[in-house]
N, C-alpha and C positions, 0 to 999 in steps of 0.2 A: 459454774460457780465465782461468784467475786473473789477476787484475793485484794487482801488489804492492805494499804501501804503502810510501810515499817516507821516507826516514829523513835527518835532517840531520847534514850531515857538514863538517870542515873538509876543504880539496882546497888538496895544494900544487902546485906545475906546478916545471918543470926550471928549470937553471942559466940559461938562454938566456931562458925566459919569467917567474922569478923572479915568481911568483904567488901569494898565500895568501885563497886564497876561500869562504867559507861557501856552502852551497844545497843543498839537499834534490835526492837523488836515487833513485833506481831501486835497491836493493841488489846486485841483481844486477848493475848496472853496476860495483858499486865497484872492480875489479882491471882495470879498462879502460885505455888511455893517455890516450884522450879521452872527456870525458866529457861528457852534456848535463844540465845542474842548471837547474834554477828558484830563484826568488829568490834571484838571489846576489848578494854580497854581500862588498867585496874588504877586506883587512885592508891597511890602505897606509901605519901603524904602531900598532907596538904594544909597548906599553911594559912596564920590567924585570916591574912588580906584574902582570903578564897570564902571566909563566911562559912565555915563549918558546911556539912554534909548536902543544906538547902543552895548553899552558895556555888557549889558545882554544880549545878541544875541551874543556877539561874543566870550566872556570868560565866562559870567555868573556872578552870583552873590559871592559877596564874604562873609565873614565872618563878614564882618561891614553891613550886609543886615538884613531886614527883610523879608521872605517869606513863606509864607503861607503853611500850608499843603496841599493834594491835595485835590478836589471833583474830582468824578469822570467821570463828565459831566456837563457842562453849555452850554447858549445860550449868546454870548459877542455882545451887538448891538452900532450902533455909532463904528463901527471900524474904524480906522486912518488911521494905517501901521500895516501891517505883516511883520514880518524879521524869516527868516528862522536862526535856531539856527546851531551853530557848537557841534560836539561832545562832546567838554569841557564843555561848556556852558548846554547842557540837565546833563550832570554830577550834577555840580555845584549845576542848581535848586534845582535837586531831593534831594541833601542834608537838603536843608530848611534850611539853616541857617537863625539865628534870634539873633542877639543880642539888649543884653536887658538893 
């Protein structure tokens, strides 16, 4: 059985859960409503210079944002969007900026 490489994505959840997360997922899971992701971080706050949720996938969080530390694994329910991240965005998420 062939195993697929994990991809880095930004995941949003529905209006009841209102979460914006990054994580590593199996590409085959990108269209599911419940996704198990690894190295999960939450965008607690993103500033206008991040240019919205899509900007978090395209260029990543800036020093003005608030990004949580990573959890080893999480199951995210009520998924509404999955956006593959750029390499630069992944590096920015891993810095875990937290403006006080």
